[in-house]
Backbone of each chain as nested JSON, in Angstrom:
{
  "chains": [
    {"id": "A", "residues": [
      {"number": 1, "name": "MET", "atoms": {"N": [50.492, 0.963, -18.21], "CA": [50.254, 2.398, -18.342], "C": [50.494, 3.125, -17.015]}},
      {"number": 2, "name": "THR", "atoms": {"N": [50.776, 4.4, -17.119], "CA": [51.043, 5.161, -15.899], "C": [49.838, 6.029, -15.547]}},
      {"number": 3, "name": "TYR", "atoms": {"N": [49.425, 5.921, -14.306], "CA": [48.281, 6.695, -13.835], "C": [48.708, 7.69, -12.765]}},
      {"number": 4, "name": "ASN", "atoms": {"N": [48.123, 8.866, -12.817], "CA": [48.344, 9.849, -11.757], "C": [47.172, 9.795, -10.795]}},
      {"number": 5, "name": "VAL", "atoms": {"N": [47.495, 9.577, -9.559], "CA": [46.461, 9.422, -8.538], "C": [46.693, 10.471, -7.458]}},
      {"number": 6, "name": "GLN", "atoms": {"N": [45.617, 11.119, -7.033], "CA": [45.739, 12.096, -5.956], "C": [45.062, 11.55, -4.719]}},
      {"number": 7, "name": "ILE", "atoms": {"N": [45.71, 11.684, -3.606], "CA": [45.131, 11.245, -2.337], "C": [45.128, 12.422, -1.381]}},
      {"number": 8, "name": "ARG", "atoms": {"N": [43.982, 12.63, -0.761], "CA": [43.849, 13.67, 0.24], "C": [43.714, 12.992, 1.591]}},
      {"number": 9, "name": "VAL", "atoms": {"N": [44.545, 13.34, 2.537], "CA": [44.467, 12.77, 3.885], "C": [44.169, 13.909, 4.841]}},
      {"number": 10, "name": "MET", "atoms": {"N": [43.002, 13.864, 5.468], "CA": [42.584, 14.983, 6.327], "C": [42.274, 14.488, 7.735]}},
      {"number": 11, "name": "PRO", "atoms": {"N": [42.437, 15.365, 8.727], "CA": [42.046, 14.982, 10.09], "C": [40.541, 14.718, 10.146]}},
      {"number": 12, "name": "LEU", "atoms": {"N": [40.145, 13.713, 10.897], "CA": [38.724, 13.38, 11.03], "C": [37.932, 14.599, 11.495]}},
      {"number": 13, "name": "LYS", "atoms": {"N": [36.712, 14.735, 10.965], "CA": [35.93, 15.949, 11.229], "C": [35.638, 16.133, 12.717]}},
      {"number": 14, "name": "GLU", "atoms": {"N": [35.524, 15.034, 13.457], "CA": [35.158, 15.16, 14.877], "C": [36.364, 15.453, 15.767]}},
      {"number": 15, "name": "LEU", "atoms": {"N": [37.551, 15.52, 15.176], "CA": [38.746, 15.809, 15.964], "C": [39.161, 17.267, 15.803]}},
      {"number": 16, "name": "LEU", "atoms": {"N": [39.747, 17.811, 16.844], "CA": [40.385, 19.118, 16.752], "C": [41.546, 19.037, 15.767]}},
      {"number": 17, "name": "ASP", "atoms": {"N": [41.831, 20.153, 15.113], "CA": [42.988, 20.215, 14.226], "C": [43.872, 21.365, 14.713]}},
      {"number": 18, "name": "PRO", "atoms": {"N": [44.804, 21.067, 15.615], "CA": [45.598, 22.153, 16.216], "C": [46.399, 22.945, 15.19]}},
      {"number": 19, "name": "GLN", "atoms": {"N": [46.901, 22.275, 14.151], "CA": [47.663, 22.984, 13.118], "C": [46.752, 23.99, 12.402]}},
      {"number": 20, "name": "GLY", "atoms": {"N": [45.533, 23.549, 12.101], "CA": [44.577, 24.448, 11.459], "C": [44.24, 25.64, 12.355]}},
      {"number": 21, "name": "LYS", "atoms": {"N": [44.042, 25.36, 13.65], "CA": [43.735, 26.456, 14.589], "C": [44.886, 27.46, 14.638]}},
      {"number": 22, "name": "ALA", "atoms": {"N": [46.128, 26.949, 14.631], "CA": [47.294, 27.836, 14.668], "C": [47.337, 28.71, 13.419]}},
      {"number": 23, "name": "VAL", "atoms": {"N": [47.056, 28.105, 12.251], "CA": [47.072, 28.875, 11.009], "C": [45.963, 29.918, 11.022]}},
      {"number": 24, "name": "MET", "atoms": {"N": [44.811, 29.562, 11.585], "CA": [43.722, 30.541, 11.643], "C": [44.16, 31.735, 12.494]}},
      {"number": 25, "name": "GLY", "atoms": {"N": [44.819, 31.468, 13.633], "CA": [45.355, 32.563, 14.445], "C": [46.348, 33.412, 13.668]}},
      {"number": 26, "name": "GLY", "atoms": {"N": [47.207, 32.762, 12.897], "CA": [48.181, 33.49, 12.083], "C": [47.508, 34.382, 11.061]}},
      {"number": 27, "name": "LEU", "atoms": {"N": [46.447, 33.886, 10.437], "CA": [45.723, 34.695, 9.449], "C": [45.087, 35.914, 10.119]}},
      {"number": 28, "name": "ARG", "atoms": {"N": [44.503, 35.71, 11.299], "CA": [43.931, 36.847, 12.04], "C": [45.001, 37.916, 12.284]}},
      {"number": 29, "name": "ASN", "atoms": {"N": [46.167, 37.453, 12.715], "CA": [47.257, 38.397, 12.996], "C": [47.686, 39.156, 11.742]}},
      {"number": 30, "name": "LEU", "atoms": {"N": [47.505, 38.55, 10.603], "CA": [47.858, 39.214, 9.346], "C": [46.717, 40.081, 8.829]}},
      {"number": 31, "name": "GLY", "atoms": {"N": [45.626, 40.157, 9.568], "CA": [44.522, 41.01, 9.165], "C": [43.466, 40.323, 8.317]}},
      {"number": 32, "name": "ILE", "atoms": {"N": [43.552, 39.011, 8.178], "CA": [42.528, 38.287, 7.427], "C": [41.527, 37.724, 8.432]}},
      {"number": 33, "name": "GLN", "atoms": {"N": [40.409, 38.449, 8.609], "CA": [39.459, 38.138, 9.681], "C": [38.341, 37.205, 9.244]}},
      {"number": 34, "name": "SER", "atoms": {"N": [38.117, 37.096, 7.957], "CA": [36.885, 36.445, 7.5], "C": [37.023, 34.933, 7.338]}},
      {"number": 35, "name": "VAL", "atoms": {"N": [38.171, 34.399, 7.714], "CA": [38.322, 32.944, 7.666], "C": [37.806, 32.37, 8.979]}},
      {"number": 36, "name": "GLU", "atoms": {"N": [36.778, 31.514, 8.889], "CA": [36.114, 31.033, 10.104], "C": [36.61, 29.672, 10.551]}},
      {"number": 37, "name": "ASP", "atoms": {"N": [37.182, 28.92, 9.623], "CA": [37.722, 27.618, 10.019], "C": [38.835, 27.229, 9.051]}},
      {"number": 38, "name": "VAL", "atoms": {"N": [39.829, 26.563, 9.589], "CA": [40.942, 26.072, 8.772], "C": [41.2, 24.628, 9.173]}},
      {"number": 39, "name": "ARG", "atoms": {"N": [41.301, 23.763, 8.192], "CA": [41.738, 22.393, 8.49], "C": [42.874, 22.05, 7.534]}},
      {"number": 40, "name": "ILE", "atoms": {"N": [43.866, 21.38, 8.066], "CA": [45.051, 21.109, 7.271], "C": [45.345, 19.618, 7.25]}},
      {"number": 41, "name": "GLY", "atoms": {"N": [45.552, 19.113, 6.062], "CA": [45.916, 17.707, 5.898], "C": [47.003, 17.592, 4.852]}},
      {"number": 42, "name": "LYS", "atoms": {"N": [47.147, 16.376, 4.314], "CA": [48.182, 16.142, 3.317], "C": [47.566, 15.946, 1.943]}},
      {"number": 43, "name": "HIS", "atoms": {"N": [48.281, 16.425, 0.946], "CA": [47.907, 16.125, -0.43], "C": [49.054, 15.318, -1.025]}},
      {"number": 44, "name": "ILE", "atoms": {"N": [48.737, 14.125, -1.513], "CA": [49.775, 13.222, -2.011], "C": [49.458, 12.874, -3.454]}},
      {"number": 45, "name": "THR", "atoms": {"N": [50.425, 13.021, -4.337], "CA": [50.215, 12.549, -5.705], "C": [51.121, 11.343, -5.931]}},
      {"number": 46, "name": "LEU", "atoms": {"N": [50.522, 10.289, -6.462], "CA": [51.268, 9.073, -6.777], "C": [51.265, 8.876, -8.279]}},
      {"number": 47, "name": "GLN", "atoms": {"N": [52.395, 8.429, -8.794], "CA": [52.456, 8.0, -10.186], "C": [52.571, 6.479, -10.135]}},
      {"number": 48, "name": "ILE", "atoms": {"N": [51.557, 5.815, -10.673], "CA": [51.464, 4.367, -10.498], "C": [51.458, 3.675, -11.852]}},
      {"number": 49, "name": "GLU", "atoms": {"N": [52.301, 2.672, -11.991], "CA": [52.326, 1.842, -13.19], "C": [51.362, 0.676, -12.967]}},
      {"number": 50, "name": "ALA", "atoms": {"N": [50.298, 0.624, -13.784], "CA": [49.308, -0.436, -13.584], "C": [48.633, -0.748, -14.903]}},
      {"number": 51, "name": "GLU", "atoms": {"N": [47.92, -1.873, -14.928], "CA": [47.295, -2.317, -16.182], "C": [45.986, -1.607, -16.47]}},
      {"number": 52, "name": "SER", "atoms": {"N": [45.339, -1.128, -15.439], "CA": [44.058, -0.448, -15.635], "C": [43.882, 0.597, -14.557]}},
      {"number": 53, "name": "GLU", "atoms": {"N": [42.929, 1.488, -14.786], "CA": [42.666, 2.52, -13.798], "C": [42.206, 1.901, -12.482]}},
      {"number": 54, "name": "ALA", "atoms": {"N": [41.406, 0.837, -12.588], "CA": [40.914, 0.19, -11.37], "C": [42.072, -0.405, -10.581]}},
      {"number": 55, "name": "ALA", "atoms": {"N": [43.037, -1.003, -11.293], "CA": [44.193, -1.588, -10.608], "C": [45.011, -0.496, -9.933]}},
      {"number": 56, "name": "ALA", "atoms": {"N": [45.186, 0.649, -10.608], "CA": [45.941, 1.757, -10.026], "C": [45.249, 2.266, -8.769]}},
      {"number": 57, "name": "LYS", "atoms": {"N": [43.91, 2.321, -8.826], "CA": [43.168, 2.802, -7.662], "C": [43.317, 1.831, -6.484]}},
      {"number": 58, "name": "ASP", "atoms": {"N": [43.319, 0.532, -6.79], "CA": [43.51, -0.461, -5.725], "C": [44.868, -0.295, -5.057]}},
      {"number": 59, "name": "ILE", "atoms": {"N": [45.89, -0.017, -5.874], "CA": [47.23, 0.16, -5.314], "C": [47.255, 1.41, -4.42]}},
      {"number": 60, "name": "ALA", "atoms": {"N": [46.628, 2.488, -4.888], "CA": [46.582, 3.714, -4.085], "C": [45.839, 3.476, -2.779]}},
      {"number": 61, "name": "ASP", "atoms": {"N": [44.781, 2.667, -2.856], "CA": [44.011, 2.357, -1.652], "C": [44.867, 1.567, -0.659]}},
      {"number": 62, "name": "ALA", "atoms": {"N": [45.607, 0.576, -1.172], "CA": [46.483, -0.218, -0.302], "C": [47.551, 0.67, 0.321]}},
      {"number": 63, "name": "ALA", "atoms": {"N": [48.139, 1.577, -0.475], "CA": [49.179, 2.473, 0.041], "C": [48.614, 3.374, 1.14]}},
      {"number": 64, "name": "SER", "atoms": {"N": [47.379, 3.866, 0.934], "CA": [46.763, 4.736, 1.938], "C": [46.542, 3.977, 3.238]}},
      {"number": 65, "name": "LYS", "atoms": {"N": [45.991, 2.757, 3.118], "CA": [45.683, 1.965, 4.311], "C": [46.941, 1.584, 5.064]}},
      {"number": 66, "name": "LYS", "atoms": {"N": [47.991, 1.195, 4.315], "CA": [49.182, 0.651, 4.963], "C": [50.123, 1.72, 5.483]}},
      {"number": 67, "name": "LEU", "atoms": {"N": [50.146, 2.88, 4.81], "CA": [51.198, 3.835, 5.167], "C": [50.742, 5.294, 5.256]}},
      {"number": 68, "name": "LEU", "atoms": {"N": [49.901, 5.738, 4.315], "CA": [49.72, 7.187, 4.178], "C": [48.769, 7.787, 5.205]}},
      {"number": 69, "name": "ALA", "atoms": {"N": [47.721, 7.031, 5.557], "CA": [46.721, 7.588, 6.47], "C": [46.669, 6.769, 7.754]}},
      {"number": 70, "name": "ASN", "atoms": {"N": [46.487, 7.459, 8.855], "CA": [46.294, 6.809, 10.146], "C": [44.803, 6.847, 10.455]}},
      {"number": 71, "name": "PRO", "atoms": {"N": [44.115, 5.693, 10.341], "CA": [42.648, 5.703, 10.431], "C": [42.106, 6.144, 11.785]}},
      {"number": 72, "name": "VAL", "atoms": {"N": [42.948, 6.136, 12.817], "CA": [42.488, 6.594, 14.128], "C": [42.24, 8.102, 14.118]}},
      {"number": 73, "name": "MET", "atoms": {"N": [43.021, 8.81, 13.314], "CA": [42.938, 10.272, 13.327], "C": [42.598, 10.882, 11.972]}},
      {"number": 74, "name": "GLU", "atoms": {"N": [42.648, 10.109, 10.91], "CA": [42.539, 10.702, 9.572], "C": [41.612, 9.887, 8.672]}},
      {"number": 75, "name": "PHE", "atoms": {"N": [41.039, 10.558, 7.683], "CA": [40.352, 9.845, 6.612], "C": [41.021, 10.228, 5.3]}},
      {"number": 76, "name": "TYR", "atoms": {"N": [40.803, 9.401, 4.272], "CA": [41.436, 9.718, 2.996], "C": [40.44, 9.6, 1.853]}},
      {"number": 77, "name": "GLU", "atoms": {"N": [40.725, 10.328, 0.783], "CA": [39.923, 10.275, -0.434], "C": [40.868, 10.134, -1.618]}},
      {"number": 78, "name": "ILE", "atoms": {"N": [40.499, 9.273, -2.541], "CA": [41.349, 9.022, -3.708], "C": [40.668, 9.58, -4.949]}},
      {"number": 79, "name": "GLU", "atoms": {"N": [41.439, 10.273, -5.761], "CA": [40.89, 10.82, -7.003], "C": [41.852, 10.481, -8.142]}},
      {"number": 80, "name": "MET", "atoms": {"N": [41.319, 9.917, -9.22], "CA": [42.14, 9.613, -10.386], "C": [42.165, 10.85, -11.269]}},
      {"number": 81, "name": "ILE", "atoms": {"N": [43.325, 11.233, -11.766], "CA": [43.336, 12.324, -12.737], "C": [43.833, 11.839, -14.096]}},
      {"number": 82, "name": "ASN", "atoms": {"N": [43.245, 12.29, -15.11], "CA": [43.379, 11.896, -16.526], "C": [43.77, 10.443, -16.806]}}
    ]},
    {"id": "B", "residues": [
      {"number": 1, "name": "MET", "atoms": {"N": [27.717, 35.157, 3.04], "CA": [27.604, 33.71, 2.811], "C": [28.922, 33.012, 3.122]}},
      {"number": 2, "name": "THR", "atoms": {"N": [28.826, 31.748, 3.444], "CA": [30.031, 31.002, 3.782], "C": [30.461, 30.131, 2.605]}},
      {"number": 3, "name": "TYR", "atoms": {"N": [31.705, 30.244, 2.254], "CA": [32.241, 29.455, 1.143], "C": [33.301, 28.488, 1.642]}},
      {"number": 4, "name": "ASN", "atoms": {"N": [33.29, 27.3, 1.057], "CA": [34.348, 26.339, 1.347], "C": [35.371, 26.396, 0.231]}},
      {"number": 5, "name": "VAL", "atoms": {"N": [36.594, 26.606, 0.613], "CA": [37.661, 26.761, -0.372], "C": [38.738, 25.726, -0.073]}},
      {"number": 6, "name": "GLN", "atoms": {"N": [39.217, 25.067, -1.117], "CA": [40.303, 24.117, -0.923], "C": [41.572, 24.673, -1.55]}},
      {"number": 7, "name": "ILE", "atoms": {"N": [42.65, 24.552, -0.834], "CA": [43.939, 24.993, -1.355], "C": [44.905, 23.818, -1.295]}},
      {"number": 8, "name": "ARG", "atoms": {"N": [45.584, 23.62, -2.405], "CA": [46.602, 22.58, -2.466], "C": [47.944, 23.27, -2.53]}},
      {"number": 9, "name": "VAL", "atoms": {"N": [48.851, 22.94, -1.654], "CA": [50.196, 23.529, -1.67], "C": [51.176, 22.388, -1.909]}},
      {"number": 10, "name": "MET", "atoms": {"N": [51.869, 22.437, -3.052], "CA": [52.758, 21.32, -3.408], "C": [54.176, 21.831, -3.651]}},
      {"number": 11, "name": "PRO", "atoms": {"N": [55.177, 20.951, -3.419], "CA": [56.552, 21.348, -3.744], "C": [56.684, 21.593, -5.243]}},
      {"number": 12, "name": "LEU", "atoms": {"N": [57.431, 22.608, -5.617], "CA": [57.636, 22.921, -7.037], "C": [58.157, 21.695, -7.788]}},
      {"number": 13, "name": "LYS", "atoms": {"N": [57.692, 21.536, -9.033], "CA": [58.018, 20.332, -9.793], "C": [59.517, 20.152, -10.001]}},
      {"number": 14, "name": "GLU", "atoms": {"N": [60.25, 21.276, -10.097], "CA": [61.685, 21.151, -10.377], "C": [62.51, 20.877, -9.125]}},
      {"number": 15, "name": "LEU", "atoms": {"N": [61.849, 20.82, -7.969], "CA": [62.593, 20.549, -6.731], "C": [62.417, 19.099, -6.307]}},
      {"number": 16, "name": "LEU", "atoms": {"N": [63.449, 18.569, -5.666], "CA": [63.329, 17.274, -5.019], "C": [62.29, 17.354, -3.906]}},
      {"number": 17, "name": "ASP", "atoms": {"N": [61.634, 16.238, -3.643], "CA": [60.689, 16.181, -2.541], "C": [61.135, 15.047, -1.62]}},
      {"number": 18, "name": "PRO", "atoms": {"N": [61.986, 15.359, -0.636], "CA": [62.558, 14.291, 0.195], "C": [61.498, 13.488, 0.954]}},
      {"number": 19, "name": "GLN", "atoms": {"N": [60.422, 14.169, 1.386], "CA": [59.366, 13.444, 2.105], "C": [58.701, 12.414, 1.176]}},
      {"number": 20, "name": "GLY", "atoms": {"N": [58.464, 12.852, -0.067], "CA": [57.885, 11.937, -1.049], "C": [58.802, 10.75, -1.319]}},
      {"number": 21, "name": "LYS", "atoms": {"N": [60.1, 11.031, -1.453], "CA": [61.057, 9.946, -1.706], "C": [61.068, 8.959, -0.544]}},
      {"number": 22, "name": "ALA", "atoms": {"N": [60.993, 9.476, 0.688], "CA": [60.983, 8.6, 1.863], "C": [59.738, 7.711, 1.86]}},
      {"number": 23, "name": "VAL", "atoms": {"N": [58.585, 8.305, 1.507], "CA": [57.355, 7.52, 1.472], "C": [57.432, 6.467, 0.369]}},
      {"number": 24, "name": "MET", "atoms": {"N": [58.042, 6.825, -0.762], "CA": [58.178, 5.83, -1.84], "C": [59.017, 4.657, -1.336]}},
      {"number": 25, "name": "GLY", "atoms": {"N": [60.11, 4.949, -0.617], "CA": [60.911, 3.872, -0.024], "C": [60.094, 3.017, 0.934]}},
      {"number": 26, "name": "GLY", "atoms": {"N": [59.264, 3.674, 1.735], "CA": [58.412, 2.943, 2.675], "C": [57.433, 2.022, 1.964]}},
      {"number": 27, "name": "LEU", "atoms": {"N": [56.861, 2.522, 0.859], "CA": [55.915, 1.689, 0.094], "C": [56.631, 0.472, -0.491]}},
      {"number": 28, "name": "ARG", "atoms": {"N": [57.833, 0.663, -1.02], "CA": [58.629, -0.472, -1.538], "C": [58.825, -1.514, -0.448]}},
      {"number": 29, "name": "ASN", "atoms": {"N": [59.198, -1.042, 0.738], "CA": [59.433, -1.971, 1.853], "C": [58.173, -2.743, 2.231]}},
      {"number": 30, "name": "LEU", "atoms": {"N": [57.017, -2.146, 1.971], "CA": [55.753, -2.826, 2.271], "C": [55.301, -3.702, 1.108]}},
      {"number": 31, "name": "GLY", "atoms": {"N": [56.106, -3.796, 0.061], "CA": [55.765, -4.674, -1.06], "C": [54.986, -3.993, -2.165]}},
      {"number": 32, "name": "ILE", "atoms": {"N": [54.816, -2.669, -2.091], "CA": [54.109, -1.957, -3.16], "C": [55.162, -1.397, -4.114]}},
      {"number": 33, "name": "GLN", "atoms": {"N": [55.407, -2.13, -5.219], "CA": [56.52, -1.816, -6.105], "C": [56.137, -0.897, -7.258]}},
      {"number": 34, "name": "SER", "atoms": {"N": [54.857, -0.807, -7.555], "CA": [54.467, -0.176, -8.81], "C": [54.281, 1.338, -8.702]}},
      {"number": 35, "name": "VAL", "atoms": {"N": [54.576, 1.894, -7.547], "CA": [54.512, 3.348, -7.406], "C": [55.843, 3.931, -7.856]}},
      {"number": 36, "name": "GLU", "atoms": {"N": [55.806, 4.768, -8.892], "CA": [57.04, 5.271, -9.491], "C": [57.438, 6.644, -8.996]}},
      {"number": 37, "name": "ASP", "atoms": {"N": [56.481, 7.375, -8.476], "CA": [56.83, 8.686, -7.927], "C": [55.804, 9.076, -6.872]}},
      {"number": 38, "name": "VAL", "atoms": {"N": [56.285, 9.754, -5.859], "CA": [55.407, 10.249, -4.797], "C": [55.783, 11.695, -4.529]}},
      {"number": 39, "name": "ARG", "atoms": {"N": [54.792, 12.561, -4.493], "CA": [55.045, 13.942, -4.049], "C": [54.027, 14.276, -2.971]}},
      {"number": 40, "name": "ILE", "atoms": {"N": [54.496, 14.971, -1.95], "CA": [53.643, 15.233, -0.805], "C": [53.586, 16.726, -0.53]}},
      {"number": 41, "name": "GLY", "atoms": {"N": [52.39, 17.226, -0.407], "CA": [52.192, 18.624, -0.065], "C": [51.092, 18.746, 0.967]}},
      {"number": 42, "name": "LYS", "atoms": {"N": [50.527, 19.946, 1.062], "CA": [49.485, 20.183, 2.055], "C": [48.145, 20.355, 1.37]}},
      {"number": 43, "name": "HIS", "atoms": {"N": [47.11, 19.888, 2.036], "CA": [45.753, 20.173, 1.583], "C": [45.085, 20.979, 2.682]}},
      {"number": 44, "name": "ILE", "atoms": {"N": [44.596, 22.151, 2.323], "CA": [44.042, 23.06, 3.323], "C": [42.615, 23.401, 2.93]}},
      {"number": 45, "name": "THR", "atoms": {"N": [41.692, 23.247, 3.848], "CA": [40.333, 23.709, 3.568], "C": [40.051, 24.916, 4.447]}},
      {"number": 46, "name": "LEU", "atoms": {"N": [39.533, 25.952, 3.809], "CA": [39.167, 27.17, 4.518], "C": [37.66, 27.359, 4.443]}},
      {"number": 47, "name": "GLN", "atoms": {"N": [37.093, 27.828, 5.543], "CA": [35.693, 28.242, 5.529], "C": [35.708, 29.759, 5.628]}},
      {"number": 48, "name": "ILE", "atoms": {"N": [35.235, 30.408, 4.566], "CA": [35.391, 31.862, 4.462], "C": [34.038, 32.532, 4.384]}},
      {"number": 49, "name": "GLU", "atoms": {"N": [33.857, 33.551, 5.205], "CA": [32.638, 34.365, 5.163], "C": [32.897, 35.515, 4.188]}},
      {"number": 50, "name": "ALA", "atoms": {"N": [32.151, 35.553, 3.083], "CA": [32.388, 36.605, 2.095], "C": [31.099, 36.905, 1.35]}},
      {"number": 51, "name": "GLU", "atoms": {"N": [31.105, 38.016, 0.637], "CA": [29.887, 38.438, -0.056], "C": [29.672, 37.709, -1.369]}},
      {"number": 52, "name": "SER", "atoms": {"N": [30.744, 37.248, -1.97], "CA": [30.603, 36.54, -3.241], "C": [31.703, 35.499, -3.353]}},
      {"number": 53, "name": "GLU", "atoms": {"N": [31.54, 34.588, -4.304], "CA": [32.543, 33.556, -4.519], "C": [33.874, 34.189, -4.904]}},
      {"number": 54, "name": "ALA", "atoms": {"N": [33.802, 35.247, -5.73], "CA": [35.037, 35.903, -6.162], "C": [35.763, 36.523, -4.976]}},
      {"number": 55, "name": "ALA", "atoms": {"N": [34.992, 37.126, -4.053], "CA": [35.612, 37.728, -2.871], "C": [36.257, 36.651, -2.008]}},
      {"number": 56, "name": "ALA", "atoms": {"N": [35.581, 35.509, -1.86], "CA": [36.137, 34.412, -1.062], "C": [37.441, 33.912, -1.68]}},
      {"number": 57, "name": "LYS", "atoms": {"N": [37.447, 33.829, -3.016], "CA": [38.653, 33.354, -3.691], "C": [39.806, 34.336, -3.494]}},
      {"number": 58, "name": "ASP", "atoms": {"N": [39.488, 35.63, -3.533], "CA": [40.533, 36.641, -3.298], "C": [41.138, 36.499, -1.893]}},
      {"number": 59, "name": "ILE", "atoms": {"N": [40.272, 36.231, -0.907], "CA": [40.764, 36.071, 0.467], "C": [41.668, 34.837, 0.55]}},
      {"number": 60, "name": "ALA", "atoms": {"N": [41.237, 33.744, -0.107], "CA": [42.057, 32.525, -0.09], "C": [43.399, 32.769, -0.764]}},
      {"number": 61, "name": "ASP", "atoms": {"N": [43.378, 33.558, -1.821], "CA": [44.611, 33.874, -2.53], "C": [45.553, 34.685, -1.641]}},
      {"number": 62, "name": "ALA", "atoms": {"N": [44.983, 35.683, -0.936], "CA": [45.802, 36.491, -0.03], "C": [46.382, 35.623, 1.086]}},
      {"number": 63, "name": "ALA", "atoms": {"N": [45.566, 34.72, 1.644], "CA": [46.034, 33.837, 2.716], "C": [47.172, 32.941, 2.22]}},
      {"number": 64, "name": "SER", "atoms": {"N": [47.032, 32.435, 0.977], "CA": [48.079, 31.568, 0.421], "C": [49.373, 32.336, 0.26]}},
      {"number": 65, "name": "LYS", "atoms": {"N": [49.26, 33.535, -0.295], "CA": [50.461, 34.34, -0.553], "C": [51.153, 34.751, 0.743]}},
      {"number": 66, "name": "LYS", "atoms": {"N": [50.35, 35.149, 1.746], "CA": [50.937, 35.698, 2.964], "C": [51.411, 34.638, 3.94]}},
      {"number": 67, "name": "LEU", "atoms": {"N": [50.745, 33.485, 3.935], "CA": [51.056, 32.541, 5.016], "C": [51.177, 31.086, 4.586]}},
      {"number": 68, "name": "LEU", "atoms": {"N": [50.282, 30.628, 3.715], "CA": [50.175, 29.177, 3.531], "C": [51.25, 28.584, 2.636]}},
      {"number": 69, "name": "ALA", "atoms": {"N": [51.644, 29.32, 1.605], "CA": [52.617, 28.764, 0.658], "C": [53.89, 29.593, 0.66]}},
      {"number": 70, "name": "ASN", "atoms": {"N": [55.008, 28.916, 0.548], "CA": [56.297, 29.578, 0.413], "C": [56.69, 29.533, -1.066]}},
      {"number": 71, "name": "PRO", "atoms": {"N": [56.611, 30.666, -1.772], "CA": [56.778, 30.644, -3.233], "C": [58.164, 30.196, -3.699]}},
      {"number": 72, "name": "VAL", "atoms": {"N": [59.147, 30.24, -2.807], "CA": [60.484, 29.779, -3.186], "C": [60.487, 28.266, -3.421]}},
      {"number": 73, "name": "MET", "atoms": {"N": [59.655, 27.555, -2.677], "CA": [59.689, 26.097, -2.74], "C": [58.366, 25.465, -3.143]}},
      {"number": 74, "name": "GLU", "atoms": {"N": [57.289, 26.242, -3.155], "CA": [55.969, 25.633, -3.316], "C": [55.102, 26.419, -4.303]}},
      {"number": 75, "name": "PHE", "atoms": {"N": [54.157, 25.733, -4.921], "CA": [53.113, 26.427, -5.67], "C": [51.767, 26.046, -5.058]}},
      {"number": 76, "name": "TYR", "atoms": {"N": [50.744, 26.859, -5.345], "CA": [49.434, 26.53, -4.777], "C": [48.342, 26.637, -5.825]}},
      {"number": 77, "name": "GLU", "atoms": {"N": [47.272, 25.884, -5.591], "CA": [46.094, 25.921, -6.451], "C": [44.868, 26.05, -5.562]}},
      {"number": 78, "name": "ILE", "atoms": {"N": [43.952, 26.901, -5.999], "CA": [42.746, 27.148, -5.212], "C": [41.549, 26.572, -5.944]}},
      {"number": 79, "name": "GLU", "atoms": {"N": [40.703, 25.877, -5.209], "CA": [39.498, 25.324, -5.822], "C": [38.305, 25.648, -4.924]}},
      {"number": 80, "name": "MET", "atoms": {"N": [37.254, 26.194, -5.528], "CA": [36.046, 26.481, -4.77], "C": [35.186, 25.225, -4.79]}},
      {"number": 81, "name": "ILE", "atoms": {"N": [34.6, 24.856, -3.656], "CA": [33.654, 23.736, -3.682], "C": [32.269, 24.191, -3.291]}},
      {"number": 82, "name": "ASN", "atoms": {"N": [31.284, 23.607, -3.872], "CA": [29.843, 23.922, -3.824], "C": [29.482, 25.4, -3.898]}}
    ]}
  ]
}
């Protein structure tokens, strides 16, 4: 069966996020003042062929560990959809 | 009140996603064969000071339209958390 898996890869909370800071500055320049913090990461959707939802999640976890997320700077969260 | 808003910005479904294709190739090279499609976009969290949830969502929508998403190539989805 085919499973759709979403992975969110975000900069660790204790680290600065320069891209987010730059976007916050850009929003200020556009007149949007009420945004107090911006953090930017990656959103990845995988379509995985697997025998069960648990197996698909394991594959997504392996993909995140091996390639998608850099644990020194990022954390990831996996969400199964339908 | 402060609201946490999540925005997902993804490449339009009808467009190729070269970054996703490259990551799929990388996963194959690492021995992960069962991933059939990969799409990569941005995940953005905003912390917004607003009077109501609806007002916060409007600000996130304006930020997406003006800066975060390029409608020619991307679509976005907004989700309020807590």
